[in-house]
Structure formats: C-alpha cells, structure tokens
C-alpha positions in Angstrom: 0.0 0.0 0.0 1.5 3.4 -1.0 2.7 5.6 1.9 0.9 8.6 0.3 -2.4 6.8 1.0 -1.8 6.9 4.7 -0.4 10.5 4.8 -3.6 11.7 3.2 -5.5 9.6 5.6 -3.7 11.4 8.5 -4.6 14.8 7.1 -8.2 13.8 6.5 -8.7 12.6 10.1 -6.5 15.3 11.8 -4.1 12.6 13.0 -0.4 12.4 13.0 1.4 10.3 10.4 2.3 7.6 12.9 -1.3 7.3 14.1 -2.6 7.2 10.6 -0.3 4.4 9.5 -1.3 2.5 12.6 -4.8 2.8 11.4 -3.9 0.8 8.2 -4.6 -2.6 9.7 -7.8 -1.5 11.4 -9.3 -0.1 8.2 -8.7 -3.2 6.2 -9.6 -5.5 9.0 -12.9 -3.7 9.3 -13.5 -3.8 5.5 -12.5 -7.5 5.3 -14.8 -8.4 8.2 -17.8 -6.2 7.5 -17.6 -5.7 3.7 -20.2 -3.2 2.5 -22.2 -3.3 5.8 -23.0 0.2 7.0 -24.1 -0.5 10.5 -21.4 1.9 11.7 -23.6 4.7 10.5 -25.9 4.1 13.4 -23.3 5.7 15.7 -23.8 9.1 13.9 -26.5 11.7 14.0 -29.3 10.6 11.7 -27.2 7.8 10.4 -24.9 10.2 8.5 -27.8 11.5 6.5 -26.6 9.8 3.2 -28.3 10.4 -0.1 -29.3 7.3 -2.1 -26.3 8.0 -4.4 -23.9 7.8 -1.5 -25.5 4.6 -0.2 -24.8 3.0 -3.6 -21.3 4.4 -3.8 -20.0 2.9 -0.5 -20.0 -0.8 -1.6 -18.1 0.2 -4.8 -15.5 1.9 -2.6 -15.2 -1.1 -0.4 -14.7 -3.4 -3.4 -12.2 -0.9 -4.9 -10.0 -1.0 -1.7 -10.2 -4.8 -1.5 -9.0 -5.2 -5.1 -6.3 -2.5 -4.6 -5.0 -4.4 -1.6 -4.8 -7.6 -3.7 -2.5 -5.7 -6.1 -4.9 -5.1 -9.0 -4.1 -2.3 -11.3 -6.2 0.8 -11.4 -7.6 -0.1 -14.9 -8.6 -3.6 -13.7 -10.4 -2.1 -10.7 -12.2 0.4 -12.8 -13.4 -2.2 -15.2 -14.4 -4.6 -12.4 -16.5 -2.1 -10.3 -17.7 0.1 -13.1 -16.2 3.3 -11.7 -14.2 5.7 -13.8 -10.4 5.5 -13.6 -10.1 9.0 -12.2 -12.3 8.1 -9.2 -10.4 4.8 -8.6 -7.1 6.7 -8.7 -8.4 9.3 -6.2 -9.8 6.7 -3.9 -6.7 4.5 -3.8 -4.5 7.6 -3.2 -6.9 8.9 -0.6 -7.4 12.2 -2.4 -11.1 11.6 -2.3 -13.6 9.2 -0.6 -17.3 8.6 -0.7 -19.2 10.3 2.1 -19.8 7.1 4.1 -16.1 6.2 3.8 -15.3 9.5 5.6 -17.7 8.6 8.3 -16.1 5.1 8.6 -12.8 6.8 9.2 -14.4 8.9 12.0 -16.0 5.8 13.4 -12.6 4.0 13.7 -11.2 7.1 15.2 -13.8 7.6 17.9 -15.5 4.2 18.4 -19.1 3.6 19.4 -20.8 6.3 21.5 -22.7 5.5 24.7 -26.2 4.3 24.4 -28.7 6.9 23.4 -25.9 9.3 22.2 -24.5 9.9 18.7 -21.5 11.4 17.0 -22.2 14.7 15.3 -19.8 16.8 13.1 -20.3 20.5 13.6 -18.8 21.4 10.2 -19.4 19.6 6.9 -18.6 20.2 3.3 -21.5 21.3 1.1 -22.9 18.8 -1.4 -21.7 15.4 -0.1 -21.4 16.7 3.5 -18.1 15.2 4.4 -17.6 15.5 8.2 -14.9 18.0 8.9 -15.3 18.1 12.6 -15.1 18.9 15.4 -17.0 15.7 16.2 -19.0 15.8 19.4 -21.1 13.3 21.2 -24.8 14.4 21.6 -27.9 12.8 23.1 -31.0 12.0 21.1 -33.0 13.3 24.0 -32.3 15.8 26.8 -33.4 14.5 30.2 -31.6 17.0 32.4 -29.2 19.9 32.3 -26.3 17.5 32.6 -26.9 16.3 29.1 -26.7 19.8 27.7 -23.6 20.6 29.8 -21.8 17.5 28.5 -22.3 18.8 24.9 -21.3 22.3 25.8 -18.1 21.1 27.3 -17.1 19.6 23.9 -18.0 22.6 21.8 -15.0 24.9 21.4 -15.5 28.7 21.1 -14.4 30.3 17.8 -13.2 33.4 19.7 -12.1 34.4 23.2 -14.9 35.4 25.6 -13.7 38.7 27.1 -16.9 39.2 29.0 -17.7 37.9 32.5 -20.6 36.0 31.1 -20.7 32.3 31.7 -21.2 29.7 29.0 -24.5 28.7 30.6 -25.8 32.3 30.2 -24.5 32.6 26.6 -26.1 29.4 25.5 -29.3 30.3 27.3 -29.4 33.7 25.4 -28.8 31.9 22.1 -31.6 29.4 22.8 -33.9 32.3 23.7 -33.2 34.0 20.4 -33.8 30.7 18.6 -37.2 30.3 20.3 -37.9 34.0 19.4 -36.8 36.0 16.4 -34.1 33.8 14.9 -35.2 31.8 11.8 -34.3 28.1 11.7 -34.3 27.6 8.0 -33.2 24.7 5.9 -32.9 24.3 2.2 -34.6 21.1 1.0 -32.9 18.3 2.9 -29.8 20.3 3.9 -29.0 21.3 7.5 -30.6 24.2 9.2 -28.9 27.6 9.7 -29.8 30.5 11.9 -31.0 33.8 10.3 -31.8 37.0 12.1 -33.5 40.1 10.7 -34.1 43.1 12.9 -35.6 46.5 12.1 -33.2 49.5 11.9 -35.8 51.6 13.7 -33.6 51.2 16.8 -29.9 51.2 16.5 -29.6 49.0 19.6 -31.1 46.2 17.5 -27.7 45.9 16.0 -26.3 45.0 19.4 -28.8 42.2 19.7 -27.7 40.7 16.4 -24.0 41.1 17.0 -24.4 39.6 20.5 -26.4 36.7 19.0 -23.5 36.0 16.6 -21.1 36.1 19.6 -23.3 33.5 21.4 -23.4 31.3 18.3 -19.6 31.5 17.8 -19.2 30.5 21.5 -20.6 27.1 20.7 -18.6 26.7 17.5 -21.1 28.0 14.9 -19.9 30.6 12.4 -22.4 33.5 12.3 -21.9 37.0 11.0 -23.7 40.1 9.7 -24.5 40.4 6.0 -25.7 43.3 3.8 -28.6 45.2 5.3 -32.0 44.9 3.8 -33.6 48.0 2.3 -37.0 49.3 3.3 -40.0 47.2 2.3 -43.2 48.7 0.9 -44.4 51.5 3.2 -42.2 50.6 6.1 -40.0 53.5 7.1 -36.9 51.6 8.1 -34.6 49.0 6.6 -33.3 45.9 8.3 -30.1 44.5 9.8 -29.4 40.9 8.9 -27.2 38.1 10.2 -26.8 34.5 9.1 -25.0 31.4 10.5 -23.5 28.4 8.7 -25.7 25.4 8.0 -24.8 22.7 10.5 -26.1 19.5 12.0 -25.6 21.3 15.4 -28.4 23.6 14.5 -30.6 20.6 13.7 -29.7 19.0 17.0 -30.6 22.2 18.9 -33.9 22.4 17.1 -34.9 18.7 17.4 -33.3 17.9 20.8 -32.7 21.0 22.9 -36.0 22.6 21.8 -37.7 19.2 21.4 -39.4 20.1 18.1 -40.0 17.7 15.2 -39.1 18.5 11.6 -42.0 20.5 10.1 -42.9 22.1 13.4 -42.3 25.8 14.0 -41.8 27.9 17.1 -44.5 30.3 15.8 -47.1 27.6 16.1 -45.7 24.7 18.1 -44.7 24.7 21.7 -41.1 23.7 22.6 -40.7 20.6 24.8 -38.1 21.7 27.3 -39.3 20.5 30.8 -35.7 20.1 31.9 -35.1 23.9 31.9 -36.8 24.5 35.3 -33.9 22.6 37.0 -31.2 24.1 34.8 -28.6 26.6 36.2 -29.7 30.1 37.1 -27.4 31.6 34.5 -28.9 29.5 31.7 -32.4 30.4 32.7 -31.5 34.1 33.0 -29.9 34.0 29.5 -32.9 32.2 28.1 -35.3 34.8 29.5 -33.3 37.7 28.2 -32.9 36.1 24.8 -36.7 35.6 24.5 -37.4 39.1 25.9 -35.0 40.8 23.5 -36.8 38.9 20.7 -40.4 39.1 21.7 -40.7 41.3 24.8 -42.4 44.7 25.2 -42.7 47.1 28.0 -45.7 49.4 28.7 -45.0 52.1 31.3 -48.6 53.3 31.0 -50.0 50.0 32.0 -47.0 49.0 34.2 -46.8 45.7 32.3 -44.1 43.6 30.6 -45.4 41.3 27.9 -43.7 38.3 26.2 -45.2 37.5 22.8 -44.2 33.9 22.7 -47.0 32.3 20.7 -47.7 28.8 21.9 -45.1 28.8 24.7 -47.1 30.4 27.5 -47.0 27.5 29.8 -43.3 26.8 29.3 -42.3 30.5 29.8 -44.6 30.8 32.8 -42.8 27.9 34.4 -39.4 29.4 33.7 -40.4 32.8 35.2 -41.8 31.0 38.2 -38.4 29.6 39.0 -37.5 33.2 39.9 -40.7 33.7 41.8 -42.3 35.8 39.1 -45.9 35.1 38.2 -47.3 35.8 34.8 -50.7 35.2 33.1 -51.8 34.7 29.5 -53.3 37.8 28.1 -54.4 37.7 24.4 -51.4 36.2 22.6 -48.8 37.3 25.2 -47.7 36.2 28.7 -48.1 39.3 30.8 -46.3 40.3 34.0 -48.1 43.2 35.8 -47.1 45.8 38.3 -47.4 43.6 41.4 -44.6 41.4 40.0 -42.3 44.1 38.4 -40.1 44.3 41.4 -39.4 40.5 41.3 -39.0 40.6 37.5 -36.4 43.4 37.9 -34.1 41.1 39.9 -33.6 38.8 36.9 -33.8 41.3 34.9 -35.8 40.4 31.8 -33.7 42.4 29.4 -29.9 42.4 29.0 -27.9 44.9 31.0 -25.0 44.3 28.7 -26.9 45.3 25.5 -28.9 48.2 27.1 -31.5 48.1 24.3 -34.5 50.4 24.0 -36.6 47.7 25.9 -34.0 47.5 28.6 -34.0 51.3 29.2 -37.8 51.4 29.2 -38.0 48.6 31.7 -35.4 50.2 33.9 -37.6 53.4 34.0 -40.5 51.3 35.1 -38.6 49.2 37.6 -37.0 52.3 39.3 -40.0 54.6 39.1 -41.7 55.9 42.3 -45.4 55.2 42.9 -48.1 57.5 44.3 -49.6 55.9 47.3 -53.0 54.3 47.2 -55.7 56.9 47.7 -53.3 59.9 47.4 -53.9 62.6 44.7 -51.6 63.1 41.8 -49.2 65.9 42.8 -50.1 69.3 41.4 -47.0 69.7 39.4 -47.6 66.4 37.5 -51.3 67.4 36.9 -50.1 70.7 35.4 -47.5 68.9 33.3 -50.2 66.6 31.9 -52.5 69.5 31.1 -49.7 71.3 29.3 -48.6 68.3 27.3 -51.7 66.4 26.5 -52.3 67.6 23.0 -51.3 65.4 20.1 -49.7 62.7 22.2 -50.7 59.2 23.2 -51.2 58.0 26.8 -48.2 55.7 26.6 -45.8 58.4 25.4 -47.1 60.9 27.9 -46.7 58.3 30.7 -43.0 57.9 29.7 -42.5 61.6 29.7 -43.9 61.8 33.3 -41.4 59.1 34.4 -38.6 60.9 32.6 -39.5 64.3 34.2 -40.7 63.4 37.7 -39.5 59.8 38.3 -43.1 58.8 39.1 -45.2 56.2 37.2 -48.9 56.8 36.9 -51.6 54.3 36.0 -53.0 54.4 32.5 -56.4 55.5 33.8 -55.0 58.4 35.8 -53.1 59.8 32.9 -56.0 59.4 30.6 -58.4 61.1 33.0 -56.2 64.2 33.4 -55.6 64.3 29.6 -59.3 64.4 29.0 -59.6 67.4 31.3 -56.8 69.2 29.4 -58.4 68.5 26.0 -62.0 69.0 27.1 -62.9 65.5 26.1 -65.4 63.5 27.9 
C-alpha cells in the first residue's frame, strides 16, 4: 500500500502520520470483516444522512479497496466495479472518498458512543457533506441539564470570551433568540442555519444581532452580519441581517434542545423543554433575556411587561416562576403586571449588557416611584399633563412623566387628566 495513501488519511482525520499508519490494519480488517455493511452509520447523528447515491457508492469503494490491496491495477479495478479510472485513482490515493467512507474513518477514530448518544460533526462540506469536525457526542433526548452541559463542554468557542458571562448564560441567550426572532431555515434536505433580521428603527437592535453572533460562535457556529436589507413597501426603516452556517448542530438544537420535530415551527408549536426548570440560574436568565429581546415589550402606562411567545405560554410561565415571578396569559402574550415588576427586575428580563430600548424602558418602570393608594396626583404632575396632553398618546405621555418626575402613573389616571386638558369627555 503506498505511503501517500496513509499520509492523506492522516490529514483527513486530523491525525499524525504515525497514528494514521497505525490505522492501516484497522481499516482493512474492518473492510475485510464487514464488507459493505453500513451498521457503523448508526453511531452518527441521523445515520450520517446519506443520499441514495452515497449509499450505492460505498460498496463500490469497499470493493475498490479490496482489489487494490490484492494488487490489482487501477484499470482492472475500474473495469471490475464500473467506476471511472479517475475516481479509482483518487480513492486509492486517498485524495477523495465517498461520504460514508469518511464517516467510517471517523468511526474508527472515535468508536461507538454511549447508548442513546451519537457522533455529530459540527462542520461539513457542502454537497456530499463530508464530516470536517469537530466531532462531538450528543444525546437523542435531553433528560436534564447534565446532558446539555456535556455537549457544551465539547464545543470549542471560535473566539475568546472577554466578558464575564458564563457559557451557561451565553447558550441560554442563544436558545432564547432561537425560540424567538431567529429563523431556523433549511434548504430542502440540507442542514438548518440561523437567520436573524431586525428593524433598523432602533440602533440598539444591531447590538442584539451582533451579540447573538457572539453566542453562536461561542458554541462553535460561524455566524456573521450580511448586507442590510432595504426598506420594504411603506415601512420607514430598513433591516439589519445576520446569518449562520448550516450545521447538524443547529438541527440538534432544534430537534433535541427545543424538542421540536421537523416540520414544526416555534411560531405555532410549543417547545418541549421541561428540563429547563432545573437548569442553572445563568442559563435560565440568559434564556429569559434572549426571549425578551426577541419578543418582549414594556408598557410604562399599564405597568406591564409582555412576552409575545406564541404557543409557549405554559413553558415560559414555568421558567419565570423559578425566579418567583408570576405571569398570566393575556391575548397572545404572557403578561407580568405591576405587582410582579419588582421581582422581575431582579432577573432582569432584558440584557444589562446590551442596554437596548426595551431594557432602558423597563429600567424606568422598575426604578420609578409610585403615588400611594388613595393619594392625589401631585399638582406639578397634573399641570404637566394638562400642558402636554395635545397630540400625544397616553403611553408616550406616561413615559414623559417618568422621565421628568420619576413617578409612574396608571393608564387611567393619565388618561383622566388628559381628557380634562383637551376638554374631552
């Protein structure tokens, strides 16, 4: 067998030359014993996801290597198996391999995973999806946080984390964004990728997208900003956009971490993540903030924070309850009202690092003073309302009152004094 064959094998498997040559006997012993049997694929995520073409290609590869080891010429092998001479030449020199042969090499490198777990390659080539690694062991089902922690420990960040944020928080925020705004698209039968499009109405939205990219890169996924989208129709603002690589890791997050089946969507289908309530505080905090930055809103006028989480009311209610915060379903949102704002602020629901528009609005609500029950609205605030009640909505005037006086008034109180100023009612 040519030495070049094993040097190329070493490069393909990220092994040293000595380790690769040591693999020689193991490869041919396996092929001699198992022939075209592909049961090794059961050790990988979704059995390597081979196309029909690749399933048919592997037995030809096995026969090619058997004949090559017997000393047959390249021409004889090509005639025998019905594969062109160029492919036979590339296979025997290890310049190319069929997809399943690449997975066989990985199998011989890593062995059989523990029961209920599978090998998954984070990066793959396009087209035939050759596993480039890193290869990590993942469960088919998450039963507790320990399963997630085991996977996280294997995923190497693509950049240095110069923040004080833990990996638990970072992964939690990423999952929150995936449940919320981030698209989980896939082209035909290819792997999913993450996509994020946010309005340019608020410049702080760019911080959300850039931080989401940081979170993705922390678990080994490439994600970056792309060209901004222009205004659409009558909308006054364009859009920021970010996109990640397509990866089986995104599929695993969707199917296993979120517990969703192919064909289901977070817009219409509830996630199945009962294990979250016993996960670390930092993970839950990151999850809440990721969801809030995606789908949260703050109303100073009604002293309410709402999370527009579609079918995930019960799930998110349970997560908030782990922090002692009670919410209730109101229309299509989960609402947290003024009696719970103080508890909610301890989390807090929006990221102090990003300091987005939502965060600043919540901070005003959380720190605002209240007028005691049964006490009249101070004269100076009444005068302010009467002087500023024309051509403005109750929510905007309520925020102006907080900005000016540090007091938060109920919607009805502001509306009542506005009517006096405009002569309505």
